[in-house]
C-alpha positions, 0 to 999 in steps of 0.5 A, a space after each residue: 469126904 471129911 467135914 470142913 474145919 472152921 476156925 472162928 474168932 469172936 464167938 463168945 457173944 453177939 453175931 459170933 455166938 449165933 454163928 458158932 451155934 449154927 455151925 455147931 448144929 451142923 457138925 463140922 469141927 470147930 475151933 472157937 477163939 475168944 478172950 472169954 472162953 467160959 462163954 464158949 462152952 456149954 450145952 449149946 455147943 457140944 463139940 467145939 474146941 475152945 481156946 482162950 486167945 486174943 486175936 491180937 496175939 498172933 503166936 497164940 492164934 497160930 498155936 491153937 490153929 496148929 493144934 486143931 489142924 493136927 487133929 482134923 486136917 487143914 483149916 477150910 474157913 476162918 471167920 472173924 466177927 466184931 468183938 
């Protein structure tokens, strides 16, 4: 069975950053969306795909989701955190 694909917005700080690290440690494919992409990348999150996207930009969110779904299959969970 494939691991679930998780799309997460607001992962660059606070509870979103903590949640992203926890998911990353468990190994499912992640698409992390944030306005501050540089805060998403680094040694603490070795595997996620990171995209600089404001969640208010519906077209950009859809494009990022389509990109990752082509690679990993359909999205299993969408998580948004306060930004």
